[in-house]
Phi, psi and omega in degrees: 000134179295133173261142176249105181265138184232121175281145182246140166060056181262354174242130182297325181293327178292317179301317181299314185286339173274354181071035176232171180262152167289130186296152179295329175233153180301137178236149188221160166228169181247143168248147174285153184298330178295345182279347190280132173222140185253139173275119178306143178307126176049027170235159181272122175267128177269130184230130183280135172270139177288340183189159180269131180063033170245339184254136176245155177269139171233117183272130185213148166283140187236135180247145170245131185277140179258223184287149174260128182208132175055038174086003184224154176263141169277166177250113184283321183202164176227158176205170170275150178209161170243129171262103177275130184236123172284094192287333178291316174295313179308314181300324178292314180295325180294320180302323184268357183067034181254166186293163191263011195296319184298327184268347187240346191234029178281174184302136176057033179269001176239100185250132179228154173266193185290151182280138173246121187291139180254113170299152176308132176082002186256002183292332179297329177291326177294323179290331186262337187239344185273167183217167178230149169210169184211132177245144173238114182056040175079359175258127180295130184241329180223146177194140181197155171269145176298334182285351178283350182298145179297320177230136183295160172306326180292316181299318177302318184287318179303308180303311183292333177290344181287339187219339191268148180278072184282152177223155174303140182097341182293153185243136179236121170275123198262008175097161191253145171278186179287164177109005178303141183206171181291150168254138182235157177310128179094347180300136170248123187246125168246124176244140188221147171244120192243145180278186183295340178267003181086006183278135182285122179255343174205138183216145170228143173230129187230135169255119181265129192216140172284140172308158182300328185280355180254352184281000000 
């Protein structure tokens, strides 16, 4: 079964906007595989919100692990992703020093676009030249270069591989830049992973909607 590993506070600007420090060592949490939902290519995926203005979007580069060889995993593919976070519940859990499962692992809380295959030896180009951005109702809300990360995705993977029971096919969300904000009923979000020439290599489009009994 696929595991979904999620790195936290990997962009210093995001840590600053949340009023926390970047951890001295990479830290992670898990989402269940059942929380994963894919956005069809060039189509809108409708996702139900558990409440209005309790969930925030976190834009992330996502990795898919390939074969294990000589003590390391290859990276088979990358895509754009959204780590959805119930920020209201997270704040309550933080006050009690409790685990984050309830605020991070609800239904459809791990949204991904189409996978882009990574040829052998080409991942360093993604780390140095590619970027991510997010628009909400056609207005840009988040944007960052992968090179802005405090630790590179390769470094995050190497650290995780030191202790975690990783397997081929596992997915790693690599953390969000600054600009996280509330999602509201009716919002349409477009998230993109762009190469060094600005060409979109992975995209997701999601329409967020409250269930009828909450409208």
